[in-house]
N, CA, C and O atoms as a GROMACS GRO file, in nm:
protein
  632
    1MET      N    1  16.298   7.360   5.972
    1MET     CA    2  16.188   7.457   5.947
    1MET      C    3  16.263   7.536   5.888
    1MET      O    4  16.375   7.563   5.932
    2THR      N    5  16.198   7.603   5.740
    2THR     CA    6  16.225   7.761   5.698
    2THR      C    7  16.185   7.824   5.764
    2THR      O    8  16.089   7.807   5.839
    3ARG      N    9  16.279   7.952   5.744
    3ARG     CA   10  16.305   8.098   5.800
    3ARG      C   11  16.114   8.154   5.771
    3ARG      O   12  16.043   8.211   5.853
    4THR      N   13  16.080   8.112   5.632
    4THR     CA   14  15.910   8.163   5.646
    4THR      C   15  15.840   8.106   5.688
    4THR      O   16  15.748   8.181   5.721
    5LYS      N   17  15.808   7.960   5.723
    5LYS     CA   18  15.753   7.927   5.783
    5LYS      C   19  15.717   7.927   5.954
    5LYS      O   20  15.612   7.919   6.017
    6LYS      N   21  15.823   7.937   5.982
    6LYS     CA   22  15.890   8.025   6.082
    6LYS      C   23  15.761   8.132   6.087
    6LYS      O   24  15.645   8.106   6.119
    7TRP      N   25  15.819   8.263   6.044
    7TRP     CA   26  15.753   8.379   6.048
    7TRP      C   27  15.581   8.347   6.061
    7TRP      O   28  15.496   8.376   6.146
    8LEU      N   29  15.577   8.274   5.932
    8LEU     CA   30  15.422   8.307   5.922
    8LEU      C   31  15.398   8.224   6.048
    8LEU      O   32  15.340   8.290   6.135
    9LEU      N   33  15.420   8.124   6.076
    9LEU     CA   34  15.349   8.034   6.254
    9LEU      C   35  15.344   8.161   6.284
    9LEU      O   36  15.236   8.212   6.255
   10ALA      N   37  15.448   8.253   6.346
   10ALA     CA   38  15.465   8.321   6.441
   10ALA      C   39  15.334   8.467   6.441
   10ALA      O   40  15.290   8.529   6.537
   11LEU      N   41  15.296   8.486   6.261
   11LEU     CA   42  15.193   8.563   6.199
   11LEU      C   43  15.088   8.517   6.263
   11LEU      O   44  15.017   8.591   6.331
   12GLY      N   45  15.059   8.325   6.241
   12GLY     CA   46  14.910   8.281   6.307
   12GLY      C   47  14.924   8.292   6.428
   12GLY      O   48  14.816   8.315   6.481
   13VAL      N   49  15.010   8.286   6.503
   13VAL     CA   50  14.976   8.296   6.643
   13VAL      C   51  14.946   8.447   6.651
   13VAL      O   52  14.862   8.482   6.734
   14ALA      N   53  14.982   8.504   6.603
   14ALA     CA   54  14.954   8.686   6.668
   14ALA      C   55  14.911   8.711   6.636
   14ALA      O   56  14.895   8.831   6.657
   15ALA      N   57  14.797   8.624   6.500
   15ALA     CA   58  14.656   8.632   6.472
   15ALA      C   59  14.531   8.576   6.520
   15ALA      O   60  14.424   8.629   6.490
   16THR      N   61  14.536   8.481   6.587
   16THR     CA   62  14.517   8.402   6.708
   16THR      C   63  14.459   8.540   6.796
   16THR      O   64  14.364   8.616   6.783
   17ILE      N   65  14.572   8.526   6.891
   17ILE     CA   66  14.606   8.657   6.972
   17ILE      C   67  14.469   8.716   6.984
   17ILE      O   68  14.380   8.710   7.069
   18CYS      N   69  14.492   8.792   6.835
   18CYS     CA   70  14.430   8.950   6.844
   18CYS      C   71  14.310   8.853   6.855
   18CYS      O   72  14.265   8.830   6.967
   19LEU      N   73  14.260   8.798   6.754
   19LEU     CA   74  14.125   8.752   6.761
   19LEU      C   75  14.040   8.743   6.852
   19LEU      O   76  13.932   8.802   6.848
   20ALA      N   77  14.088   8.649   6.968
   20ALA     CA   78  14.070   8.595   7.067
   20ALA      C   79  14.014   8.711   7.161
   20ALA      O   80  13.899   8.730   7.199
   21THR      N   81  14.167   8.806   7.196
   21THR     CA   82  14.072   8.968   7.216
   21THR      C   83  14.002   9.001   7.213
   21THR      O   84  13.933   9.023   7.313
   22TYR      N   85  13.956   9.041   7.037
   22TYR     CA   86  13.864   9.130   7.009
   22TYR      C   87  13.701   9.023   7.083
   22TYR      O   88  13.606   9.085   7.130
   23LEU      N   89  13.700   8.889   7.079
   23LEU     CA   90  13.602   8.836   7.092
   23LEU      C   91  13.625   8.864   7.218
   23LEU      O   92  13.545   8.953   7.247
   24ALA      N   93  13.698   8.834   7.321
   24ALA     CA   94  13.692   8.842   7.454
   24ALA      C   95  13.636   8.994   7.547
   24ALA      O   96  13.588   9.007   7.660
   25PHE      N   97  13.667   9.085   7.446
   25PHE     CA   98  13.698   9.205   7.472
   25PHE      C   99  13.570   9.308   7.560
   25PHE      O  100  13.578   9.408   7.631
   26PRO      N  101  13.438   9.209   7.504
   26PRO     CA  102  13.357   9.311   7.654
   26PRO      C  103  13.316   9.262   7.708
   26PRO      O  104  13.201   9.284   7.746
   27PHE      N  105  13.402   9.147   7.751
   27PHE     CA  106  13.394   9.132   7.894
   27PHE      C  107  13.454   9.126   7.965
   27PHE      O  108  13.468   9.036   8.046
   28PHE      N  109  13.532   9.266   7.949
   28PHE     CA  110  13.667   9.325   8.028
   28PHE      C  111  13.572   9.488   8.055
   28PHE      O  112  13.607   9.565   8.144
   29VAL      N  113  13.437   9.522   7.951
   29VAL     CA  114  13.438   9.636   7.996
   29VAL      C  115  13.314   9.620   8.106
   29VAL      O  116  13.242   9.523   8.083
   30ARG      N  117  13.279   9.700   8.220
   30ARG     CA  118  13.154   9.685   8.289
   30ARG      C  119  13.045   9.778   8.296
   30ARG      O  120  13.042   9.883   8.360
   31PRO      N  121  12.977   9.739   8.242
   31PRO     CA  122  12.831   9.869   8.231
   31PRO      C  123  12.832   9.931   8.280
   31PRO      O  124  12.880   9.899   8.389
   32PRO      N  125  12.786  10.089   8.271
   32PRO     CA  126  12.751  10.174   8.381
   32PRO      C  127  12.657  10.193   8.436
   32PRO      O  128  12.638  10.300   8.495
   33PHE      N  129  12.541  10.067   8.431
   33PHE     CA  130  12.438  10.046   8.508
   33PHE      C  131  12.457   9.928   8.612
   33PHE      O  132  12.554   9.852   8.605
   34ASN      N  133  12.355   9.919   8.712
   34ASN     CA  134  12.324   9.780   8.753
   34ASN      C  135  12.234   9.664   8.680
   34ASN      O  136  12.112   9.671   8.692
   35VAL      N  137  12.283   9.577   8.617
   35VAL     CA  138  12.222   9.475   8.539
   35VAL      C  139  12.154   9.426   8.652
   35VAL      O  140  12.174   9.440   8.773
   36PRO      N  141  12.054   9.356   8.577
   36PRO     CA  142  11.936   9.226   8.703
   36PRO      C  143  12.055   9.117   8.728
   36PRO      O  144  12.151   9.102   8.653
   37LYS      N  145  12.030   9.044   8.846
   37LYS     CA  146  12.026   8.948   8.904
   37LYS      C  147  12.051   8.861   8.796
   37LYS      O  148  12.162   8.810   8.779
   38ALA      N  149  11.942   8.841   8.715
   38ALA     CA  150  11.944   8.724   8.620
   38ALA      C  151  11.996   8.736   8.471
   38ALA      O  152  11.992   8.658   8.376
   39ALA      N  153  12.042   8.857   8.485
   39ALA     CA  154  12.113   8.848   8.336
   39ALA      C  155  12.243   8.769   8.288
   39ALA      O  156  12.348   8.788   8.350
   40ARG      N  157  12.242   8.713   8.219
   40ARG     CA  158  12.322   8.622   8.180
   40ARG      C  159  12.391   8.713   7.991
   40ARG      O  160  12.339   8.800   7.922
   41TRP      N  161  12.474   8.663   7.981
   41TRP     CA  162  12.575   8.688   7.879
   41TRP      C  163  12.624   8.841   7.816
   41TRP      O  164  12.627   8.889   7.702
   42VAL      N  165  12.659   8.890   7.948
   42VAL     CA  166  12.622   9.014   7.936
   42VAL      C  167  12.753   9.098   7.873
   42VAL      O  168  12.869   9.071   7.902
   43ARG      N  169  12.719   9.189   7.796
   43ARG     CA  170  12.806   9.235   7.713
   43ARG      C  171  12.825   9.382   7.690
   43ARG      O  172  12.728   9.444   7.646
   44CYS      N  173  12.949   9.454   7.715
   44CYS     CA  174  12.970   9.590   7.671
   44CYS      C  175  13.093   9.636   7.634
   44CYS      O  176  13.203   9.587   7.661
   45SER      N  177  13.051   9.784   7.539
   45SER     CA  178  13.149   9.788   7.478
   45SER      C  179  13.128   9.961   7.439
   45SER      O  180  13.045  10.023   7.372
   46GLU      N  181  13.275  10.008   7.536
   46GLU     CA  182  13.300  10.189   7.525
   46GLU      C  183  13.371  10.212   7.408
   46GLU      O  184  13.456  10.135   7.366
   47PHE      N  185  13.330  10.341   7.341
   47PHE     CA  186  13.476  10.374   7.308
   47PHE      C  187  13.458  10.539   7.312
   47PHE      O  188  13.369  10.584   7.240
   48ALA      N  189  13.518  10.610   7.372
   48ALA     CA  190  13.540  10.773   7.385
   48ALA      C  191  13.654  10.786   7.323
   48ALA      O  192  13.735  10.693   7.326
   49TYR      N  193  13.685  10.917   7.248
   49TYR     CA  194  13.802  10.957   7.153
   49TYR      C  195  13.758  11.127   7.155
   49TYR      O  196  13.661  11.177   7.098
   50TRP      N  197  13.839  11.182   7.222
   50TRP     CA  198  13.768  11.353   7.186
   50TRP      C  199  13.681  11.354   7.176
   50TRP      O  200  13.632  11.301   7.275
   51LEU      N  201  13.571  11.400   7.076
   51LEU     CA  202  13.430  11.409   7.039
   51LEU      C  203  13.377  11.326   7.067
   51LEU      O  204  13.269  11.336   7.125
   52ALA      N  205  13.446  11.185   7.030
   52ALA     CA  206  13.320  11.056   6.966
   52ALA      C  207  13.305  11.010   7.132
   52ALA      O  208  13.376  11.024   7.232
   53TYR      N  209  13.195  10.957   7.109
   53TYR     CA  210  13.128  10.849   7.260
   53TYR      C  211  13.016  10.795   7.225
   53TYR      O  212  12.900  10.837   7.214
   54ASP      N  213  13.095  10.642   7.203
   54ASP     CA  214  12.961  10.514   7.191
   54ASP      C  215  12.950  10.422   7.260
   54ASP      O  216  13.032  10.332   7.245
   55LEU      N  217  12.846  10.409   7.361
   55LEU     CA  218  12.849  10.258   7.420
   55LEU      C  219  12.729  10.220   7.430
   55LEU      O  220  12.623  10.282   7.438
   56GLN      N  221  12.762  10.075   7.429
   56GLN     CA  222  12.640   9.985   7.376
   56GLN      C  223  12.644   9.879   7.477
   56GLN      O  224  12.746   9.810   7.469
   57VAL      N  225  12.584   9.856   7.545
   57VAL     CA  226  12.542   9.678   7.576
   57VAL      C  227  12.396   9.606   7.619
   57VAL      O  228  12.286   9.647   7.656
   58LYS      N  229  12.468   9.457   7.592
   58LYS     CA  230  12.375   9.391   7.550
   58LYS      C  231  12.341   9.227   7.640
   58LYS      O  232  12.410   9.128   7.615
   59PHE      N  233  12.280   9.225   7.694
   59PHE     CA  234  12.266   9.101   7.822
   59PHE      C  235  12.130   9.042   7.777
   59PHE      O  236  12.054   9.090   7.693
   60SER      N  237  12.116   8.943   7.840
   60SER     CA  238  11.989   8.826   7.837
   60SER      C  239  11.895   8.830   7.940
   60SER      O  240  11.965   8.786   8.030
   61ALA      N  241  11.810   8.847   7.980
   61ALA     CA  242  11.733   8.822   8.080
   61ALA      C  243  11.600   8.777   8.060
   61ALA      O  244  11.557   8.738   7.952
   62PRO      N  245  11.517   8.784   8.196
   62PRO     CA  246  11.395   8.770   8.157
   62PRO      C  247  11.288   8.874   8.123
   62PRO      O  248  11.316   8.971   8.192
   63TYR      N  249  11.156   8.908   8.035
   63TYR     CA  250  11.129   9.059   8.025
   63TYR      C  251  11.143   9.159   8.100
   63TYR      O  252  11.199   9.268   8.085
   64GLU      N  253  11.055   9.085   8.234
   64GLU     CA  254  11.044   9.184   8.345
   64GLU      C  255  11.164   9.242   8.407
   64GLU      O  256  11.169   9.350   8.466
   65ASP      N  257  11.242   9.176   8.390
   65ASP     CA  258  11.429   9.235   8.474
   65ASP      C  259  11.385   9.326   8.379
   65ASP      O  260  11.296   9.405   8.412
   66CYS      N  261  11.432   9.332   8.263
   66CYS     CA  262  11.468   9.408   8.180
   66CYS      C  263  11.397   9.550   8.148
   66CYS      O  264  11.428   9.656   8.095
   67ILE      N  265  11.287   9.492   8.209
   67ILE     CA  266  11.097   9.637   8.215
   67ILE      C  267  11.167   9.729   8.285
   67ILE      O  268  11.184   9.847   8.256
   68LYS      N  269  11.219   9.651   8.409
   68LYS     CA  270  11.281   9.737   8.538
   68LYS      C  271  11.375   9.775   8.531
   68LYS      O  272  11.389   9.880   8.594
   69ALA      N  273  11.492   9.728   8.458
   69ALA     CA  274  11.595   9.801   8.425
   69ALA      C  275  11.603   9.909   8.375
   69ALA      O  276  11.678  10.002   8.407
   70ALA      N  277  11.496   9.901   8.264
   70ALA     CA  278  11.495  10.014   8.211
   70ALA      C  279  11.526  10.147   8.242
   70ALA      O  280  11.605  10.240   8.225
   71GLU      N  281  11.338  10.072   8.343
   71GLU     CA  282  11.306  10.166   8.420
   71GLU      C  283  11.374  10.293   8.466
   71GLU      O  284  11.345  10.412   8.463
   72ASP      N  285  11.473  10.219   8.508
   72ASP     CA  286  11.556  10.224   8.650
   72ASP      C  287  11.696  10.317   8.554
   72ASP      O  288  11.788  10.388   8.595
   73ILE      N  289  11.671  10.288   8.463
   73ILE     CA  290  11.830  10.341   8.383
   73ILE      C  291  11.753  10.498   8.330
   73ILE      O  292  11.783  10.616   8.348
   74LEU      N  293  11.652  10.435   8.263
   74LEU     CA  294  11.558  10.651   8.254
   74LEU      C  295  11.517  10.755   8.371
   74LEU      O  296  11.507  10.877   8.381
   75ALA      N  297  11.500  10.643   8.453
   75ALA     CA  298  11.431  10.743   8.602
   75ALA      C  299  11.602  10.764   8.648
   75ALA      O  300  11.574  10.861   8.719
   76LYS      N  301  11.751  10.752   8.665
   76LYS     CA  302  11.822  10.788   8.684
   76LYS      C  303  11.899  10.913   8.569
   76LYS      O  304  11.954  11.023   8.576
   77HIS      N  305  11.868  10.831   8.487
   77HIS     CA  306  11.922  10.905   8.398
   77HIS      C  307  11.803  11.095   8.379
   77HIS      O  308  11.807  11.202   8.319
   78ARG      N  309  11.749  11.046   8.444
   78ARG     CA  310  11.669  11.191   8.420
   78ARG      C  311  11.667  11.257   8.600
   78ARG      O  312  11.616  11.368   8.611
   79ALA      N  313  11.698  11.218   8.677
   79ALA     CA  314  11.775  11.277   8.766
   79ALA      C  315  11.930  11.302   8.802
   79ALA      O  316  11.971  11.349   8.908
   80GLU      N  317  12.007  11.264   8.695
   80GLU     CA  318  12.082  11.343   8.683
   80GLU      C  319  12.162  11.440   8.621
   80GLU      O  320  12.260  11.513   8.636
   81ALA      N  321  12.023  11.390   8.499
   81ALA     CA  322  11.973  11.526   8.378
   81ALA      C  323  12.007  11.680   8.424
   81ALA      O  324  11.922  11.745   8.487
   82LYS      N  325  12.148  11.741   8.388
   82LYS     CA  326  12.144  11.930   8.369
   82LYS      C  327  12.080  12.051   8.326
   82LYS      O  328  12.082  12.165   8.371
   83VAL      N  329  12.018  11.990   8.216
   83VAL     CA  330  11.906  12.018   8.107
   83VAL      C  331  11.728  11.942   8.155
   83VAL      O  332  11.692  11.841   8.214
   84TYR      N  333  11.665  12.050   8.093
   84TYR     CA  334  11.482  11.934   8.089
   84TYR      C  335  11.543  11.901   7.990
   84TYR      O  336  11.623  11.942   7.906
   85GLN      N  337  11.455  11.772   8.035
   85GLN     CA  338  11.442  11.670   7.978
   85GLN      C  339  11.330  11.633   7.921
   85GLN      O  340  11.245  11.656   8.007
   86PRO      N  341  11.264  11.578   7.806
   86PRO     CA  342  11.179  11.552   7.783
   86PRO      C  343  11.138  11.410   7.782
   86PRO      O  344  11.210  11.315   7.752
   87ASP      N  345  10.969  11.405   7.832
   87ASP     CA  346  10.935  11.242   7.846
   87ASP      C  347  10.988  11.135   7.737
   87ASP      O  348  10.997  11.165   7.618
   88TYR      N  349  11.020  11.016   7.785
   88TYR     CA  350  11.087  10.949   7.677
   88TYR      C  351  10.967  10.864   7.618
   88TYR      O  352  10.850  10.863   7.658
   89VAL      N  353  11.011  10.809   7.538
   89VAL     CA  354  10.906  10.714   7.428
   89VAL      C  355  10.951  10.643   7.511
   89VAL      O  356  11.037  10.645   7.599
   90ARG      N  357  10.803  10.510   7.423
   90ARG     CA  358  10.761  10.417   7.478
   90ARG      C  359  10.709  10.317   7.310
   90ARG      O  360  10.588  10.310   7.286
   91VAL      N  361  10.771  10.275   7.250
   91VAL     CA  362  10.710  10.242   7.120
   91VAL      C  363  10.728  10.072   7.090
   91VAL      O  364  10.832  10.010   7.070
   92GLU      N  365  10.609  10.029   7.095
   92GLU     CA  366  10.613   9.868   7.053
   92GLU      C  367  10.659   9.834   6.955
   92GLU      O  368  10.681   9.925   6.875
   93ILE      N  369  10.675   9.775   6.938
   93ILE     CA  370  10.767   9.718   6.817
   93ILE      C  371  10.690   9.542   6.782
   93ILE      O  372  10.704   9.453   6.865
   94ARG      N  373  10.616   9.521   6.658
   94ARG     CA  374  10.559   9.425   6.663
   94ARG      C  375  10.596   9.362   6.518
   94ARG      O  376  10.572   9.440   6.426
   95GLY      N  377  10.636   9.270   6.489
   95GLY     CA  378  10.627   9.189   6.356
   95GLY      C  379  10.744   9.290   6.277
   95GLY      O  380  10.738   9.309   6.155
   96GLY      N  381  10.845   9.347   6.361
   96GLY     CA  382  10.966   9.410   6.329
   96GLY      C  383  10.953   9.537   6.308
   96GLY      O  384  11.057   9.603   6.308
   97CYS      N  385  10.827   9.604   6.286
   97CYS     CA  386  10.754   9.749   6.279
   97CYS      C  387  10.776   9.812   6.438
   97CYS      O  388  10.746   9.787   6.555
   98TYR      N  389  10.864   9.933   6.338
   98TYR     CA  390  10.779  10.023   6.483
   98TYR      C  391  10.670  10.103   6.517
   98TYR      O  392  10.674  10.214   6.466
   99LEU      N  393  10.523  10.067   6.624
   99LEU     CA  394  10.421  10.093   6.675
   99LEU      C  395  10.420  10.274   6.647
   99LEU      O  396  10.316  10.332   6.676
  100ALA      N  397  10.506  10.333   6.605
  100ALA     CA  398  10.496  10.508   6.688
  100ALA      C  399  10.372  10.573   6.644
  100ALA      O  400  10.329  10.533   6.535
  101PRO      N  401  10.287  10.689   6.722
  101PRO     CA  402  10.184  10.749   6.683
  101PRO      C  403  10.196  10.799   6.568
  101PRO      O  404  10.076  10.816   6.545
  102LYS      N  405  10.258  10.843   6.460
  102LYS     CA  406  10.300  10.922   6.384
  102LYS      C  407  10.395  10.854   6.244
  102LYS      O  408  10.515  10.877   6.225
  103ARG      N  409  10.324  10.784   6.173
  103ARG     CA  410  10.372  10.729   6.034
  103ARG      C  411  10.542  10.759   5.992
  103ARG      O  412  10.626  10.673   5.964
  104GLU      N  413  10.560  10.892   5.998
  104GLU     CA  414  10.696  10.925   5.978
  104GLU      C  415  10.818  10.900   6.091
  104GLU      O  416  10.941  10.899   6.092
  105ASP      N  417  10.668  10.874   6.216
  105ASP     CA  418  10.835  10.813   6.333
  105ASP      C  419  10.896  10.637   6.311
  105ASP      O  420  10.992  10.570   6.350
  106ALA      N  421  10.787  10.620   6.233
  106ALA     CA  422  10.791  10.438   6.268
  106ALA      C  423  10.923  10.443   6.114
  106ALA      O  424  11.006  10.355   6.095
  107THR      N  425  10.908  10.560   6.030
  107THR     CA  426  11.026  10.523   5.937
  107THR      C  427  11.085  10.526   5.954
  107THR      O  428  11.151  10.426   5.926
  108ARG      N  429  11.171  10.659   6.038
  108ARG     CA  430  11.276  10.738   6.115
  108ARG      C  431  11.332  10.613   6.204
  108ARG      O  432  11.451  10.583   6.189
  109PHE      N  433  11.260  10.544   6.290
  109PHE     CA  434  11.309  10.428   6.407
  109PHE      C  435  11.396  10.335   6.278
  109PHE      O  436  11.517  10.320   6.271
  110VAL      N  437  11.293  10.282   6.186
  110VAL     CA  438  11.369  10.181   6.124
  110VAL      C  439  11.492  10.241   6.033
  110VAL      O  440  11.590  10.170   6.011
  111ALA      N  441  11.481  10.382   5.980
  111ALA     CA  442  11.602  10.396   5.902
  111ALA      C  443  11.743  10.391   6.058
  111ALA      O  444  11.856  10.342   6.050
  112ASP      N  445  11.684  10.452   6.172
  112ASP     CA  446  11.793  10.439   6.240
  112ASP      C  447  11.856  10.327   6.323
  112ASP      O  448  11.972  10.327   6.365
  113ASP      N  449  11.753  10.220   6.342
  113ASP     CA  450  11.774  10.082   6.339
  113ASP      C  451  11.914  10.045   6.230
  113ASP      O  452  12.016   9.998   6.281
  114LEU      N  453  11.910  10.068   6.102
  114LEU     CA  454  12.004  10.024   5.985
  114LEU      C  455  12.161  10.068   6.095
  114LEU      O  456  12.248   9.988   6.127
  115LEU      N  457  12.157  10.174   6.121
  115LEU     CA  458  12.315  10.207   6.151
  115LEU      C  459  12.317  10.175   6.315
  115LEU      O  460  12.362  10.280   6.360
  116GLN      N  461  12.293  10.090   6.423
  116GLN     CA  462  12.250  10.013   6.535
  116GLN      C  463  12.375   9.953   6.518
  116GLN      O  464  12.374   9.863   6.434
  117GLY      N  465  12.501   9.977   6.580
  117GLY     CA  466  12.597   9.890   6.624
  117GLY      C  467  12.673   9.862   6.587
  117GLY      O  468  12.665   9.755   6.526
  118SER      N  469  12.801   9.929   6.591
  118SER     CA  470  12.903   9.866   6.539
  118SER      C  471  12.963   9.698   6.573
  118SER      O  472  13.052   9.636   6.516
  119LYS      N  473  12.889   9.662   6.670
  119LYS     CA  474  12.957   9.501   6.728
  119LYS      C  475  12.851   9.406   6.643
  119LYS      O  476  12.736   9.435   6.609
  120TRP      N  477  12.934   9.271   6.616
  120TRP     CA  478  12.871   9.195   6.539
  120TRP      C  479  12.752   9.125   6.642
  120TRP      O  480  12.665   9.048   6.602
  121TRP      N  481  12.774   9.182   6.815
  121TRP     CA  482  12.663   9.110   6.877
  121TRP      C  483  12.571   9.177   6.919
  121TRP      O  484  12.477   9.121   6.976
  122PHE      N  485  12.575   9.353   6.896
  122PHE     CA  486  12.476   9.454   6.881
  122PHE      C  487  12.386   9.481   6.751
  122PHE      O  488  12.416   9.564   6.665
  123ARG      N  489  12.260   9.390   6.746
  123ARG     CA  490  12.131   9.424   6.635
  123ARG      C  491  12.036   9.457   6.659
  123ARG      O  492  11.952   9.369   6.640
  124PRO      N  493  11.984   9.581   6.708
  124PRO     CA  494  11.820   9.552   6.801
  124PRO      C  495  11.746   9.588   6.671
  124PRO      O  496  11.623   9.598   6.667
  125GLY      N  497  11.829   9.606   6.562
  125GLY     CA  498  11.732   9.632   6.450
  125GLY      C  499  11.644   9.435   6.365
  125GLY      O  500  11.549   9.406   6.292
  126SER      N  501  11.744   9.365   6.432
  126SER     CA  502  11.671   9.192   6.412
  126SER      C  503  11.540   9.182   6.524
  126SER      O  504  11.460   9.091   6.501
  127ILE      N  505  11.508   9.290   6.668
  127ILE     CA  506  11.386   9.248   6.728
  127ILE      C  507  11.209   9.223   6.675
  127ILE      O  508  11.168   9.335   6.706
  128LYS      N  509  11.108   9.165   6.628
  128LYS     CA  510  11.109   9.103   6.579
  128LYS      C  511  10.932   9.122   6.663
  128LYS      O  512  10.825   9.131   6.602
  129ASN      N  513  10.950   9.122   6.801
  129ASN     CA  514  10.822   9.196   6.924
  129ASN      C  515  10.928   9.201   6.993
  129ASN      O  516  11.021   9.120   6.988
  130GLY      N  517  10.916   9.328   7.085
  130GLY     CA  518  10.937   9.423   7.168
  130GLY      C  519  10.931   9.542   7.203
  130GLY      O  520  10.819   9.593   7.203
  131VAL      N  521  10.985   9.581   7.221
  131VAL     CA  522  10.950   9.799   7.297
  131VAL      C  523  11.086   9.871   7.260
  131VAL      O  524  11.193   9.810   7.258
  132PHE      N  525  11.078   9.945   7.243
  132PHE     CA  526  11.220  10.082   7.254
  132PHE      C  527  11.144  10.146   7.365
  132PHE      O  528  11.024  10.132   7.389
  133LEU      N  529  11.248  10.232   7.443
  133LEU     CA  530  11.283  10.297   7.541
  133LEU      C  531  11.382  10.389   7.576
  133LEU      O  532  11.502  10.368   7.596
  134GLY      N  533  11.317  10.498   7.583
  134GLY     CA  534  11.416  10.626   7.554
  134GLY      C  535  11.388  10.750   7.507
  134GLY      O  536  11.291  10.822   7.527
  135GLU      N  537  11.494  10.769   7.435
  135GLU     CA  538  11.468  10.897   7.308
  135GLU      C  539  11.580  10.874   7.211
  135GLU      O  540  11.691  10.835   7.249
  136ARG      N  541  11.550  10.899   7.076
  136ARG     CA  542  11.682  10.948   6.975
  136ARG      C  543  11.758  11.032   7.055
  136ARG      O  544  11.708  11.094   7.150
  137GLY      N  545  11.868  11.038   7.027
  137GLY     CA  546  11.974  11.166   7.003
  137GLY      C  547  12.078  11.126   7.018
  137GLY      O  548  12.116  11.012   6.989
  138PRO      N  549  12.162  11.241   7.081
  138PRO     CA  550  12.299  11.247   7.173
  138PRO      C  551  12.285  11.220   7.294
  138PRO      O  552  12.179  11.256   7.344
  139TYR      N  553  12.392  11.143   7.389
  139TYR     CA  554  12.356  11.192   7.550
  139TYR      C  555  12.248  11.092   7.611
  139TYR      O  556  12.250  11.056   7.729
  140VAL      N  557  12.155  11.050   7.515
  140VAL     CA  558  12.025  11.029   7.549
  140VAL      C  559  12.047  10.881   7.616
  140VAL      O  560  12.157  10.837   7.580
  141PRO      N  561  11.966  10.777   7.716
  141PRO     CA  562  11.935  10.652   7.683
  141PRO      C  563  11.879  10.615   7.561
  141PRO      O  564  11.822  10.708   7.504
  142GLN      N  565  11.877  10.506   7.502
  142GLN     CA  566  11.848  10.436   7.353
  142GLN      C  567  11.798  10.300   7.429
  142GLN      O  568  11.886  10.238   7.490
  143ILE      N  569  11.637  10.238   7.428
  143ILE     CA  570  11.716  10.079   7.504
  143ILE      C  571  11.570  10.031   7.412
  143ILE      O  572  11.477  10.094   7.362
  144TRP      N  573  11.611   9.882   7.421
  144TRP     CA  574  11.536   9.816   7.303
  144TRP      C  575  11.551   9.673   7.382
  144TRP      O  576  11.659   9.616   7.390
  145ILE      N  577  11.406   9.613   7.452
  145ILE     CA  578  11.430   9.448   7.504
  145ILE      C  579  11.309   9.438   7.387
  145ILE      O  580  11.224   9.516   7.346
  146ASP      N  581  11.360   9.259   7.347
  146ASP     CA  582  11.309   9.168   7.235
  146ASP      C  583  11.238   9.060   7.412
  146ASP      O  584  11.280   9.007   7.515
  147LYS      N  585  11.122   9.086   7.341
  147LYS     CA  586  11.004   9.006   7.429
  147LYS      C  587  11.056   8.866   7.402
  147LYS      O  588  11.096   8.813   7.505
  148ASP      N  589  11.068   8.786   7.284
  148ASP     CA  590  11.014   8.703   7.257
  148ASP      C  591  11.187   8.599   7.296
  148ASP      O  592  11.173   8.482   7.329
  149ARG      N  593  11.313   8.650   7.288
  149ARG     CA  594  11.437   8.628   7.360
  149ARG      C  595  11.493   8.688   7.478
  149ARG      O  596  11.606   8.659   7.518
  150GLY      N  597  11.408   8.781   7.543
  150GLY     CA  598  11.464   8.788   7.618
  150GLY      C  599  11.616   8.868   7.655
  150GLY      O  600  11.694   8.854   7.749
  151LEU      N  601  11.616   8.954   7.542
  151LEU     CA  602  11.752   9.044   7.529
  151LEU      C  603  11.720   9.204   7.534
  151LEU      O  604  11.652   9.274   7.460
  152PHE      N  605  11.789   9.231   7.642
  152PHE     CA  606  11.866   9.379   7.659
  152PHE      C  607  11.949   9.450   7.600
  152PHE      O  608  12.069   9.426   7.597
  153TYR      N  609  11.872   9.584   7.522
  153TYR     CA  610  11.998   9.692   7.439
  153TYR      C  611  12.021   9.775   7.464
  153TYR      O  612  11.933   9.859   7.478
  154TYR      N  613  12.155   9.808   7.488
  154TYR     CA  614  12.138  10.010   7.556
  154TYR      C  615  12.235  10.042   7.467
  154TYR      O  616  12.333   9.973   7.436
  155LYS      N  617  12.190  10.199   7.407
  155LYS     CA  618  12.319  10.204   7.345
  155LYS      C  619  12.313  10.385   7.387
  155LYS      O  620  12.205  10.443   7.388
  156GLU      N  621  12.432  10.452   7.416
  156GLU     CA  622  12.372  10.581   7.443
  156GLU      C  623  12.527  10.698   7.334
  156GLU      O  624  12.628  10.680   7.404
  157THR      N  625  12.553  10.757   7.257
  157THR     CA  626  12.638  10.788   7.205
  157THR      C  627  12.604  10.978   7.218
  157THR      O  628  12.517  11.046   7.272
  158ASP      N  629  12.748  11.013   7.120
  158ASP     CA  630  12.676  11.160   7.113
  158ASP      C  631  12.612  11.234   6.959
  158ASP      O  632  12.559  11.345   6.961
   0.00000   0.00000   0.00000
């Protein structure tokens, strides 16, 4: 085997190890809240650097368990808040459209969804029928629940 082939083989092995680590990484980060016992395929990604912060969590569970988990997360966030927290919104999603009370709010939700998720597995914009709970903005929980597929998405960012 020539020297070039050995280097290419070593590079290929290193690239395979890096790719496997990248794909498996979400399994090594624990969500900052309790997930339901029925939850499967739990994925979590957290990034923090100086002034930047981004947390993404996704799992699969029955719809009722997802709603209970969302209510627990929002109640805990409100209890721990050091400043006044306005009421969290609950917006239904039907046919991929947000059914917000004001039309401009629905447009804003759709525009914000295009920016959601830096991971291939975090895509709340693909929800056809579900619900959004929480509030848009920094340091507040943003939760999407897909009724059809039983998926729970959680995001908190700065």
